[in-house]
N, CA, C and O atoms as CSV, one atom per row, in Angstrom:
chain,resi,resn,atom,element,x,y,z
A,1,MET,N,N,5.183,-7.155,18.501
A,1,MET,CA,C,6.309,-7.447,17.409
A,1,MET,C,C,5.558,-6.895,16.202
A,1,MET,O,O,4.453,-7.343,15.898
A,2,LYS,N,N,6.283,-5.720,15.371
A,2,LYS,CA,C,5.758,-5.566,14.395
A,2,LYS,C,C,6.123,-6.804,12.678
A,2,LYS,O,O,7.050,-7.512,12.285
A,3,PHE,N,N,4.677,-6.393,12.163
A,3,PHE,CA,C,5.010,-7.530,11.024
A,3,PHE,C,C,4.991,-6.666,9.776
A,3,PHE,O,O,4.229,-5.701,9.829
A,4,GLY,N,N,5.522,-6.795,8.933
A,4,GLY,CA,C,5.478,-6.443,7.176
A,4,GLY,C,C,5.459,-8.311,6.537
A,4,GLY,O,O,5.988,-9.378,6.848
A,5,ILE,N,N,4.509,-7.794,5.515
A,5,ILE,CA,C,3.525,-9.105,4.637
A,5,ILE,C,C,4.146,-8.432,3.179
A,5,ILE,O,O,4.261,-7.288,2.740
A,6,LEU,N,N,4.596,-10.302,2.513
A,6,LEU,CA,C,4.861,-9.907,1.362
A,6,LEU,C,C,3.819,-11.054,0.701
A,6,LEU,O,O,3.830,-12.225,1.082
A,7,VAL,N,N,2.817,-10.488,-0.463
A,7,VAL,CA,C,1.651,-11.970,-0.836
A,7,VAL,C,C,2.202,-11.934,-2.435
A,7,VAL,O,O,1.894,-10.984,-3.154
A,8,ASN,N,N,3.108,-13.134,-2.974
A,8,ASN,CA,C,3.209,-13.081,-4.329
A,8,ASN,C,C,2.717,-14.188,-5.111
A,8,ASN,O,O,3.291,-14.859,-5.969
A,9,GLU,N,N,1.349,-14.260,-4.576
A,9,GLU,CA,C,0.320,-15.113,-4.988
A,9,GLU,C,C,-1.086,-14.627,-5.517
A,9,GLU,O,O,-1.849,-14.359,-4.589
A,10,GLY,N,N,-1.305,-14.554,-6.034
A,10,GLY,CA,C,-3.092,-14.340,-6.874
A,10,GLY,C,C,-3.888,-15.048,-5.550
A,10,GLY,O,O,-3.332,-15.874,-4.826
A,11,PRO,N,N,-5.297,-14.579,-5.357
A,11,PRO,CA,C,-6.319,-15.123,-4.643
A,11,PRO,C,C,-6.680,-16.549,-4.766
A,11,PRO,O,O,-6.323,-17.326,-3.881
A,12,TYR,N,N,-7.426,-17.007,-5.890
A,12,TYR,CA,C,-7.840,-18.045,-5.921
A,12,TYR,C,C,-6.628,-19.467,-6.604
A,12,TYR,O,O,-6.929,-20.659,-6.547
A,13,GLN,N,N,-5.639,-19.071,-7.048
A,13,GLN,CA,C,-4.562,-19.970,-7.885
A,13,GLN,C,C,-3.384,-20.488,-7.002
A,13,GLN,O,O,-2.338,-21.041,-7.342
A,14,HIS,N,N,-3.937,-20.089,-5.560
A,14,HIS,CA,C,-2.577,-20.257,-4.369
A,14,HIS,C,C,-2.761,-20.240,-3.074
A,14,HIS,O,O,-2.742,-19.034,-2.828
A,15,GLU,N,N,-2.944,-20.850,-1.977
A,15,GLU,CA,C,-3.075,-20.382,-0.914
A,15,GLU,C,C,-2.619,-19.669,-0.274
A,15,GLU,O,O,-2.961,-19.422,0.882
A,16,ALA,N,N,-1.450,-19.010,-1.085
A,16,ALA,CA,C,-0.610,-18.095,-0.317
A,16,ALA,C,C,-1.278,-16.426,0.571
A,16,ALA,O,O,-0.821,-15.766,1.504
A,17,SER,N,N,-2.603,-16.260,-0.355
A,17,SER,CA,C,-2.907,-14.861,0.052
A,17,SER,C,C,-3.623,-15.680,1.206
A,17,SER,O,O,-3.405,-15.316,2.361
A,18,ASP,N,N,-4.427,-16.713,0.988
A,18,ASP,CA,C,-4.895,-16.953,2.448
A,18,ASP,C,C,-4.200,-17.309,3.443
A,18,ASP,O,O,-5.049,-17.538,4.304
A,19,SER,N,N,-3.300,-17.485,3.840
A,19,SER,CA,C,-2.695,-17.688,4.374
A,19,SER,C,C,-1.807,-16.531,5.029
A,19,SER,O,O,-1.450,-16.304,6.185
A,20,ALA,N,N,-1.620,-15.949,3.906
A,20,ALA,CA,C,-1.154,-14.266,4.820
A,20,ALA,C,C,-2.280,-13.838,5.220
A,20,ALA,O,O,-2.155,-13.436,6.376
A,21,TYR,N,N,-3.472,-13.705,4.785
A,21,TYR,CA,C,-4.455,-13.090,5.611
A,21,TYR,C,C,-5.014,-13.896,6.809
A,21,TYR,O,O,-5.704,-13.319,7.649
A,22,LEU,N,N,-4.814,-14.828,6.880
A,22,LEU,CA,C,-4.883,-15.839,8.501
A,22,LEU,C,C,-3.909,-15.450,9.349
A,22,LEU,O,O,-4.229,-15.221,10.515
A,23,PHE,N,N,-2.560,-15.301,8.939
A,23,PHE,CA,C,-1.259,-14.804,9.389
A,23,PHE,C,C,-1.720,-13.470,9.594
A,23,PHE,O,O,-1.116,-13.260,10.646
A,24,CYS,N,N,-2.278,-12.521,9.394
A,24,CYS,CA,C,-2.745,-10.969,9.627
A,24,CYS,C,C,-3.259,-10.851,10.552
A,24,CYS,O,O,-3.045,-9.960,11.375
A,25,LYS,N,N,-4.462,-12.169,10.672
A,25,LYS,CA,C,-5.203,-12.031,11.600
A,25,LYS,C,C,-5.293,-12.615,12.819
A,25,LYS,O,O,-6.110,-12.230,13.656
A,26,ALA,N,N,-4.428,-13.632,13.030
A,26,ALA,CA,C,-3.710,-13.931,14.043
A,26,ALA,C,C,-2.808,-13.174,14.834
A,26,ALA,O,O,-2.914,-13.171,16.060
A,27,ALA,N,N,-1.880,-12.497,14.205
A,27,ALA,CA,C,-1.204,-11.731,14.751
A,27,ALA,C,C,-1.923,-10.343,15.459
A,27,ALA,O,O,-1.768,-10.017,16.636
A,28,ILE,N,N,-2.582,-9.759,14.652
A,28,ILE,CA,C,-3.541,-8.581,15.151
A,28,ILE,C,C,-4.442,-9.460,16.510
A,28,ILE,O,O,-4.792,-9.010,17.601
A,29,ALA,N,N,-4.603,-10.672,16.003
A,29,ALA,CA,C,-5.778,-11.115,17.693
A,29,ALA,C,C,-4.411,-11.038,18.779
A,29,ALA,O,O,-4.750,-10.671,19.904
A,30,LYS,N,N,-2.980,-11.313,18.626
A,30,LYS,CA,C,-2.194,-12.019,19.580
A,30,LYS,C,C,-1.552,-10.415,19.861
A,30,LYS,O,O,-0.462,-10.263,20.412
A,31,GLY,N,N,-2.355,-9.329,19.422
A,31,GLY,CA,C,-1.190,-8.193,19.949
A,31,GLY,C,C,-0.469,-7.492,19.065
A,31,GLY,O,O,-0.286,-6.277,19.149
A,32,HIS,N,N,0.043,-8.341,18.034
A,32,HIS,CA,C,1.163,-8.082,17.321
A,32,HIS,C,C,0.692,-6.598,16.137
A,32,HIS,O,O,-0.467,-6.451,15.750
A,33,THR,N,N,1.585,-5.857,15.819
A,33,THR,CA,C,1.287,-5.146,14.763
A,33,THR,C,C,1.678,-5.341,13.156
A,33,THR,O,O,2.849,-5.323,12.777
A,34,VAL,N,N,0.334,-5.565,12.094
A,34,VAL,CA,C,0.751,-5.909,10.720
A,34,VAL,C,C,0.825,-4.236,10.152
A,34,VAL,O,O,-0.168,-3.511,10.224
A,35,GLY,N,N,2.050,-3.794,9.627
A,35,GLY,CA,C,2.052,-2.374,9.019
A,35,GLY,C,C,2.171,-2.237,8.070
A,35,GLY,O,O,2.239,-1.047,7.763
A,36,ARG,N,N,2.272,-3.117,7.056
A,36,ARG,CA,C,2.075,-3.112,5.337
A,36,ARG,C,C,2.493,-4.983,4.874
A,36,ARG,O,O,3.302,-5.820,5.274
A,37,VAL,N,N,1.283,-4.921,3.720
A,37,VAL,CA,C,0.622,-5.875,3.224
A,37,VAL,C,C,1.154,-5.512,1.692
A,37,VAL,O,O,0.507,-4.799,0.924
A,38,PHE,N,N,2.469,-6.131,1.360
A,38,PHE,CA,C,3.053,-5.435,0.265
A,38,PHE,C,C,2.835,-6.949,-1.339
A,38,PHE,O,O,3.792,-7.708,-1.496
A,39,PHE,N,N,1.695,-7.102,-2.180
A,39,PHE,CA,C,1.569,-7.187,-3.240
A,39,PHE,C,C,2.431,-7.199,-3.989
A,39,PHE,O,O,2.951,-6.088,-4.093
A,40,TYR,N,N,2.980,-8.153,-4.759
A,40,TYR,CA,C,3.956,-8.311,-5.580
A,40,TYR,C,C,3.568,-9.350,-6.264
A,40,TYR,O,O,2.624,-10.074,-5.946
A,41,HIS,N,N,4.629,-9.546,-7.735
A,41,HIS,CA,C,4.335,-10.401,-8.662
A,41,HIS,C,C,2.851,-10.811,-8.866
A,41,HIS,O,O,2.267,-9.764,-9.144
A,42,ASP,N,N,1.800,-12.030,-8.860
A,42,ASP,CA,C,0.537,-12.430,-9.016
A,42,ASP,C,C,-0.260,-12.190,-8.137
A,42,ASP,O,O,-1.477,-12.361,-8.216
A,43,GLY,N,N,0.527,-11.643,-6.929
A,43,GLY,CA,C,0.096,-10.984,-5.649
A,43,GLY,C,C,-0.821,-10.055,-6.009
A,43,GLY,O,O,-1.981,-10.440,-5.867
A,44,VAL,N,N,-0.676,-8.927,-6.440
A,44,VAL,CA,C,-1.276,-7.523,-6.979
A,44,VAL,C,C,-2.976,-8.059,-7.262
A,44,VAL,O,O,-3.959,-7.455,-6.833
A,45,ASN,N,N,-3.012,-9.304,-8.067
A,45,ASN,CA,C,-4.550,-9.835,-8.399
A,45,ASN,C,C,-5.265,-9.781,-7.104
A,45,ASN,O,O,-6.464,-10.051,-7.174
A,46,ASN,N,N,-4.717,-9.446,-5.759
A,46,ASN,CA,C,-5.643,-9.656,-4.681
A,46,ASN,C,C,-6.050,-8.147,-3.891
A,46,ASN,O,O,-6.461,-7.819,-2.778
A,47,SER,N,N,-5.583,-7.294,-5.476
A,47,SER,CA,C,-6.524,-6.232,-5.431
A,47,SER,C,C,-7.821,-5.621,-6.276
A,47,SER,O,O,-8.318,-4.516,-6.058
A,48,THR,N,N,-8.169,-6.361,-7.061
A,48,THR,CA,C,-9.020,-5.614,-7.988
A,48,THR,C,C,-10.023,-5.755,-7.310
A,48,THR,O,O,-10.233,-6.630,-6.470
A,49,LYS,N,N,-11.048,-4.462,-7.803
A,49,LYS,CA,C,-12.164,-4.555,-7.259
A,49,LYS,C,C,-13.029,-5.543,-8.148
A,49,LYS,O,O,-13.931,-6.091,-7.513
A,50,PHE,N,N,-12.925,-5.931,-9.682
A,50,PHE,CA,C,-13.603,-6.912,-10.111
A,50,PHE,C,C,-13.912,-7.765,-10.023
A,50,PHE,O,O,-14.863,-8.115,-10.722
A,51,THR,N,N,-13.321,-8.655,-9.117
A,51,THR,CA,C,-13.135,-10.531,-8.389
A,51,THR,C,C,-14.615,-10.289,-7.559
A,51,THR,O,O,-15.063,-9.706,-6.572
A,52,GLU,N,N,-15.057,-11.201,-8.734
A,52,GLU,CA,C,-16.431,-11.631,-8.259
A,52,GLU,C,C,-16.386,-13.161,-8.347
A,52,GLU,O,O,-16.540,-13.839,-9.362
A,53,PRO,N,N,-16.087,-13.683,-6.792
A,53,PRO,CA,C,-16.225,-15.539,-6.511
A,53,PRO,C,C,-17.621,-15.681,-6.413
A,53,PRO,O,O,-18.384,-14.730,-6.242
A,54,PRO,N,N,-17.985,-16.925,-6.524
A,54,PRO,CA,C,-19.261,-17.385,-6.200
A,54,PRO,C,C,-19.804,-17.237,-4.890
A,54,PRO,O,O,-19.165,-17.220,-3.838
A,55,GLN,N,N,-21.416,-17.101,-5.086
A,55,GLN,CA,C,-21.695,-16.954,-3.069
A,55,GLN,C,C,-21.093,-17.920,-2.323
A,55,GLN,O,O,-20.394,-17.643,-1.349
A,56,ASP,N,N,-21.267,-18.833,-2.628
A,56,ASP,CA,C,-20.440,-19.799,-1.532
A,56,ASP,C,C,-18.641,-20.351,-1.131
A,56,ASP,O,O,-18.016,-21.200,-0.494
A,57,ASP,N,N,-18.390,-18.734,-2.357
A,57,ASP,CA,C,-16.832,-19.332,-1.443
A,57,ASP,C,C,-16.603,-17.675,-0.953
A,57,ASP,O,O,-17.392,-16.741,-0.809
A,58,ARG,N,N,-15.227,-17.805,-0.790
A,58,ARG,CA,C,-14.752,-16.821,0.001
A,58,ARG,C,C,-14.388,-15.477,-0.570
A,58,ARG,O,O,-13.260,-15.672,-1.020
A,59,HIS,N,N,-14.657,-14.421,-0.767
A,59,HIS,CA,C,-14.094,-12.918,-1.072
A,59,HIS,C,C,-13.150,-12.481,-0.728
A,59,HIS,O,O,-13.315,-11.478,-0.034
A,60,ILE,N,N,-11.693,-12.904,-0.962
A,60,ILE,CA,C,-10.306,-12.654,-0.415
A,60,ILE,C,C,-10.151,-11.193,-0.369
A,60,ILE,O,O,-9.662,-10.504,0.526
A,61,VAL,N,N,-10.732,-10.800,-1.661
A,61,VAL,CA,C,-10.206,-9.149,-1.512
A,61,VAL,C,C,-11.218,-8.239,-0.678
A,61,VAL,O,O,-10.945,-7.274,0.036
A,62,ASN,N,N,-12.211,-8.693,-0.906
A,62,ASN,CA,C,-12.995,-8.308,0.387
A,62,ASN,C,C,-12.832,-8.133,1.910
A,62,ASN,O,O,-13.126,-7.310,2.776
A,63,ARG,N,N,-12.166,-9.417,1.787
A,63,ARG,CA,C,-11.470,-9.676,3.494
A,63,ARG,C,C,-9.782,-8.994,3.845
A,63,ARG,O,O,-9.153,-9.110,4.897
A,64,TRP,N,N,-9.391,-8.332,2.665
A,64,TRP,CA,C,-8.224,-7.465,2.688
A,64,TRP,C,C,-8.451,-6.275,2.669
A,64,TRP,O,O,-7.397,-5.648,2.556
A,65,SER,N,N,-9.323,-5.646,2.726
A,65,SER,CA,C,-10.330,-4.355,2.293
A,65,SER,C,C,-10.807,-4.392,3.667
A,65,SER,O,O,-11.039,-3.222,3.969
A,66,LYS,N,N,-11.017,-5.009,4.461
A,66,LYS,CA,C,-11.984,-5.012,5.509
A,66,LYS,C,C,-10.651,-4.981,6.790
A,66,LYS,O,O,-10.627,-4.134,7.683
A,67,LEU,N,N,-9.859,-5.823,6.669
A,67,LEU,CA,C,-8.672,-6.231,7.323
A,67,LEU,C,C,-7.795,-4.428,7.305
A,67,LEU,O,O,-7.056,-4.062,8.219
A,68,ALA,N,N,-8.017,-3.845,6.470
A,68,ALA,CA,C,-7.121,-2.688,6.597
A,68,ALA,C,C,-8.487,-1.365,6.863
A,68,ALA,O,O,-8.175,-0.177,6.938
A,69,GLU,N,N,-9.426,-1.665,6.936
A,69,GLU,CA,C,-10.147,-0.758,7.614
A,69,GLU,C,C,-10.209,-0.944,9.096
A,69,GLU,O,O,-10.064,0.021,9.846
A,70,ASP,N,N,-10.431,-2.216,9.563
A,70,ASP,CA,C,-10.752,-2.437,10.691
A,70,ASP,C,C,-9.455,-1.955,11.794
A,70,ASP,O,O,-9.558,-1.499,12.932
A,71,HIS,N,N,-8.218,-2.251,10.975
A,71,HIS,CA,C,-6.939,-2.446,11.466
A,71,HIS,C,C,-5.863,-1.323,11.392
A,71,HIS,O,O,-4.862,-1.004,12.034
A,72,GLY,N,N,-6.634,-0.819,10.166
A,72,GLY,CA,C,-5.472,0.529,9.766
A,72,GLY,C,C,-3.979,-0.243,9.065
A,72,GLY,O,O,-3.021,0.530,9.052
A,73,VAL,N,N,-3.725,-1.532,8.548
A,73,VAL,CA,C,-2.973,-1.635,8.217
A,73,VAL,C,C,-3.237,-1.553,6.677
A,73,VAL,O,O,-4.269,-1.710,6.023
A,74,ASP,N,N,-1.481,-1.143,6.194
A,74,ASP,CA,C,-1.538,-0.326,4.783
A,74,ASP,C,C,-1.313,-1.593,3.631
A,74,ASP,O,O,-0.477,-2.488,3.752
A,75,LEU,N,N,-2.066,-1.468,2.735
A,75,LEU,CA,C,-1.892,-2.397,1.541
A,75,LEU,C,C,-1.658,-1.669,0.353
A,75,LEU,O,O,-2.234,-0.761,-0.245
A,76,VAL,N,N,-0.080,-2.716,0.109
A,76,VAL,CA,C,0.194,-1.724,-1.175
A,76,VAL,C,C,0.439,-2.575,-2.316
A,76,VAL,O,O,0.985,-3.612,-1.939
A,77,VAL,N,N,0.230,-2.540,-3.676
A,77,VAL,CA,C,0.957,-3.579,-4.475
A,77,VAL,C,C,1.201,-2.518,-5.467
A,77,VAL,O,O,0.618,-1.460,-5.703
A,78,CYS,N,N,2.820,-3.441,-6.280
A,78,CYS,CA,C,3.535,-2.937,-6.951
A,78,CYS,C,C,3.248,-2.407,-7.984
A,78,CYS,O,O,2.380,-2.988,-8.636
A,79,VAL,N,N,3.648,-1.520,-8.386
A,79,VAL,CA,C,2.690,-0.423,-9.779
A,79,VAL,C,C,3.214,-1.344,-10.957
A,79,VAL,O,O,2.481,-1.560,-11.922
A,80,ALA,N,N,4.773,-2.010,-10.857
A,80,ALA,CA,C,4.752,-2.644,-12.002
A,80,ALA,C,C,4.270,-3.752,-12.122
A,80,ALA,O,O,4.304,-3.967,-13.333
A,81,ALA,N,N,3.785,-4.703,-11.568
A,81,ALA,CA,C,3.535,-5.708,-11.921
A,81,ALA,C,C,2.148,-5.346,-11.486
A,81,ALA,O,O,1.668,-6.473,-11.361
A,82,ALA,N,N,1.275,-4.580,-11.201
A,82,ALA,CA,C,0.001,-3.942,-11.267
A,82,ALA,C,C,-0.246,-3.603,-12.834
A,82,ALA,O,O,-1.246,-4.051,-13.395
A,83,MET,N,N,0.595,-2.884,-13.449
A,83,MET,CA,C,0.350,-2.629,-14.863
A,83,MET,C,C,0.588,-3.652,-15.373
A,83,MET,O,O,-0.486,-3.989,-15.870
A,84,ARG,N,N,1.562,-4.656,-15.664
A,84,ARG,CA,C,1.506,-5.630,-16.449
A,84,ARG,C,C,0.201,-6.582,-16.213
A,84,ARG,O,O,0.230,-7.674,-16.779
A,85,ARG,N,N,-0.831,-6.289,-15.499
A,85,ARG,CA,C,-1.756,-7.194,-14.949
A,85,ARG,C,C,-3.300,-6.397,-15.308
A,85,ARG,O,O,-4.491,-6.693,-15.217
A,86,GLY,N,N,-2.510,-5.254,-15.750
A,86,GLY,CA,C,-3.717,-3.897,-15.958
A,86,GLY,C,C,-4.816,-3.713,-14.953
A,86,GLY,O,O,-6.024,-3.948,-14.997
A,87,ILE,N,N,-4.311,-3.399,-14.368
A,87,ILE,CA,C,-4.441,-3.157,-12.727
A,87,ILE,C,C,-4.225,-1.690,-12.262
A,87,ILE,O,O,-3.101,-1.491,-11.801
A,88,LYS,N,N,-4.838,-0.905,-12.278
A,88,LYS,CA,C,-4.710,0.716,-12.456
A,88,LYS,C,C,-5.463,1.010,-11.370
A,88,LYS,O,O,-6.192,0.150,-10.875
A,89,ASP,N,N,-5.329,2.963,-10.586
A,89,ASP,CA,C,-5.651,2.905,-9.337
A,89,ASP,C,C,-7.453,2.694,-9.767
A,89,ASP,O,O,-8.311,2.342,-8.957
A,90,ASP,N,N,-7.661,2.971,-11.027
A,90,ASP,CA,C,-9.232,3.051,-10.760
A,90,ASP,C,C,-10.329,1.319,-10.769
A,90,ASP,O,O,-11.500,0.949,-10.848
A,91,ASN,N,N,-9.523,1.001,-10.688
A,91,ASN,CA,C,-9.827,-0.584,-10.612
A,91,ASN,C,C,-9.475,-1.077,-9.744
A,91,ASN,O,O,-9.481,-2.307,-9.787
A,92,LEU,N,N,-8.860,-0.240,-8.190
A,92,LEU,CA,C,-8.173,-1.227,-6.832
A,92,LEU,C,C,-9.612,-0.789,-6.197
A,92,LEU,O,O,-10.428,0.130,-6.263
A,93,ALA,N,N,-9.390,-2.079,-5.519
A,93,ALA,CA,C,-10.597,-2.189,-4.382
A,93,ALA,C,C,-10.669,-1.354,-3.129
A,93,ALA,O,O,-9.597,-0.833,-2.821
A,94,GLN,N,N,-11.518,-1.154,-2.475
A,94,GLN,CA,C,-11.163,-0.188,-1.015
A,94,GLN,C,C,-9.632,-0.921,-0.409
A,94,GLN,O,O,-9.129,-2.045,-0.393
A,95,GLY,N,N,-9.270,0.474,0.058
A,95,GLY,CA,C,-8.042,0.079,1.079
A,95,GLY,C,C,-6.531,0.079,-0.002
A,95,GLY,O,O,-5.419,0.430,0.395
A,96,PHE,N,N,-6.850,-0.402,-1.413
A,96,PHE,CA,C,-5.151,-0.623,-1.513
A,96,PHE,C,C,-5.090,0.294,-2.229
A,96,PHE,O,O,-6.056,0.853,-2.748
A,97,ARG,N,N,-3.756,0.623,-2.379
A,97,ARG,CA,C,-3.213,1.552,-2.858
A,97,ARG,C,C,-1.561,1.038,-4.199
A,97,ARG,O,O,-1.112,-0.108,-4.160
A,98,ILE,N,N,-1.170,1.737,-4.848
A,98,ILE,CA,C,-0.384,1.669,-6.296
A,98,ILE,C,C,0.911,2.121,-5.697
A,98,ILE,O,O,0.923,3.344,-5.560
A,99,SER,N,N,1.929,1.569,-5.325
A,99,SER,CA,C,3.317,2.582,-5.128
A,99,SER,C,C,4.328,1.480,-5.389
A,99,SER,O,O,3.830,0.356,-5.326
A,100,GLY,N,N,5.693,1.524,-5.681
A,100,GLY,CA,C,6.865,1.052,-5.746
A,100,GLY,C,C,7.496,0.147,-4.598
A,100,GLY,O,O,7.253,-0.103,-3.418
A,101,LEU,N,N,8.420,-0.207,-5.545
A,101,LEU,CA,C,9.251,-1.672,-4.663
A,101,LEU,C,C,9.420,-1.014,-3.262
A,101,LEU,O,O,9.041,-1.653,-2.281
A,102,GLY,N,N,10.121,0.575,-3.061
A,102,GLY,CA,C,11.015,1.379,-2.100
A,102,GLY,C,C,9.654,0.929,-0.606
A,102,GLY,O,O,9.863,1.026,0.604
A,103,GLN,N,N,8.347,0.454,-1.303
A,103,GLN,CA,C,7.342,0.610,-0.017
A,103,GLN,C,C,8.118,-0.318,0.291
A,103,GLN,O,O,8.879,0.121,1.154
A,104,LEU,N,N,8.434,-1.788,-0.035
A,104,LEU,CA,C,8.465,-3.283,0.294
A,104,LEU,C,C,9.933,-2.864,1.209
A,104,LEU,O,O,10.184,-2.876,2.414
A,105,VAL,N,N,10.532,-2.592,0.295
A,105,VAL,CA,C,12.388,-2.296,1.238
A,105,VAL,C,C,11.991,-1.603,2.594
A,105,VAL,O,O,12.377,-2.036,3.680
A,106,GLU,N,N,11.008,-0.242,2.416
A,106,GLU,CA,C,11.086,0.506,4.148
A,106,GLU,C,C,9.894,-0.293,4.614
A,106,GLU,O,O,9.476,0.481,5.475
A,107,ALA,N,N,9.005,-1.391,4.628
A,107,ALA,CA,C,8.030,-2.083,5.430
A,107,ALA,C,C,9.210,-3.512,5.998
A,107,ALA,O,O,8.991,-4.202,6.993
A,108,GLY,N,N,10.120,-3.628,5.300
A,108,GLY,CA,C,11.425,-4.672,5.455
A,108,GLY,C,C,12.242,-3.993,6.953
A,108,GLY,O,O,12.474,-4.678,7.949
A,109,ILE,N,N,12.515,-2.827,6.845
A,109,ILE,CA,C,13.365,-2.086,7.380
A,109,ILE,C,C,12.231,-1.592,9.011
A,109,ILE,O,O,12.488,-1.823,10.192
A,110,GLN,N,N,10.950,-0.845,8.376
A,110,GLN,CA,C,10.311,-1.075,9.608
A,110,GLN,C,C,9.661,-1.915,10.592
A,110,GLN,O,O,9.481,-1.430,11.709
A,111,SER,N,N,9.246,-3.212,10.331
A,111,SER,CA,C,9.285,-4.120,11.023
A,111,SER,C,C,10.071,-5.089,11.521
A,111,SER,O,O,11.250,-5.008,11.177
A,112,ASP,N,N,9.791,-5.936,12.193
A,112,ASP,CA,C,10.832,-6.610,13.033
A,112,ASP,C,C,10.817,-8.024,12.429
A,112,ASP,O,O,11.459,-8.763,13.175
A,113,ARG,N,N,10.341,-8.667,11.390
A,113,ARG,CA,C,9.991,-9.473,10.688
A,113,ARG,C,C,9.373,-9.118,9.229
A,113,ARG,O,O,8.233,-8.695,9.037
A,114,LEU,N,N,10.348,-9.372,8.250
A,114,LEU,CA,C,9.168,-9.491,6.692
A,114,LEU,C,C,8.365,-11.333,6.807
A,114,LEU,O,O,9.103,-12.295,7.022
A,115,VAL,N,N,7.586,-11.423,6.714
A,115,VAL,CA,C,6.985,-12.801,6.047
A,115,VAL,C,C,6.264,-12.708,4.893
A,115,VAL,O,O,5.398,-11.845,4.747
A,116,VAL,N,N,6.562,-13.583,3.986
A,116,VAL,CA,C,7.219,-14.467,2.938
A,116,VAL,C,C,5.626,-14.682,2.306
A,116,VAL,O,O,5.181,-15.306,3.269
A,117,PHE,N,N,4.680,-14.610,1.527
A,117,PHE,CA,C,4.117,-15.894,1.414
A,117,PHE,C,C,4.138,-16.072,-0.188
A,117,PHE,O,O,4.069,-15.192,-1.046
A,118,GLY,N,N,4.230,-17.172,-0.308
A,118,GLY,CA,C,4.164,-17.352,-1.918
A,118,GLY,C,C,5.588,-17.359,-3.101
A,118,GLY,O,O,6.590,-16.701,-2.824
A,119,ASP,N,N,5.529,-17.938,-4.020
A,119,ASP,CA,C,7.312,-17.979,-4.594
A,119,ASP,C,C,7.756,-16.946,-4.717
A,119,ASP,O,O,8.922,-16.815,-5.090
């Protein structure tokens, strides 16, 4: 099965990003495909390279970057939501790219299921 993922919440104020990441890892481990993760609303905060959690905390942004690197997952950040939050191409973490809502629509069309995490 091919999944598209929508993440609507930031990395540390809600469990949506952790849940989405763990879902992706589990799906891939079971032989499924995650074609694209689309970050929308506060979810775009998962993409900034300026995130620096304490050493004893998980680094959610790096987790997403590694998922993209290891499994070819397309990490797309909504351009309008990113601009509202000061996120631009020059402060994106490795593996993320900025694009429009058309990429979310395309993920929904090309996937067997679009799974949404966060409100």
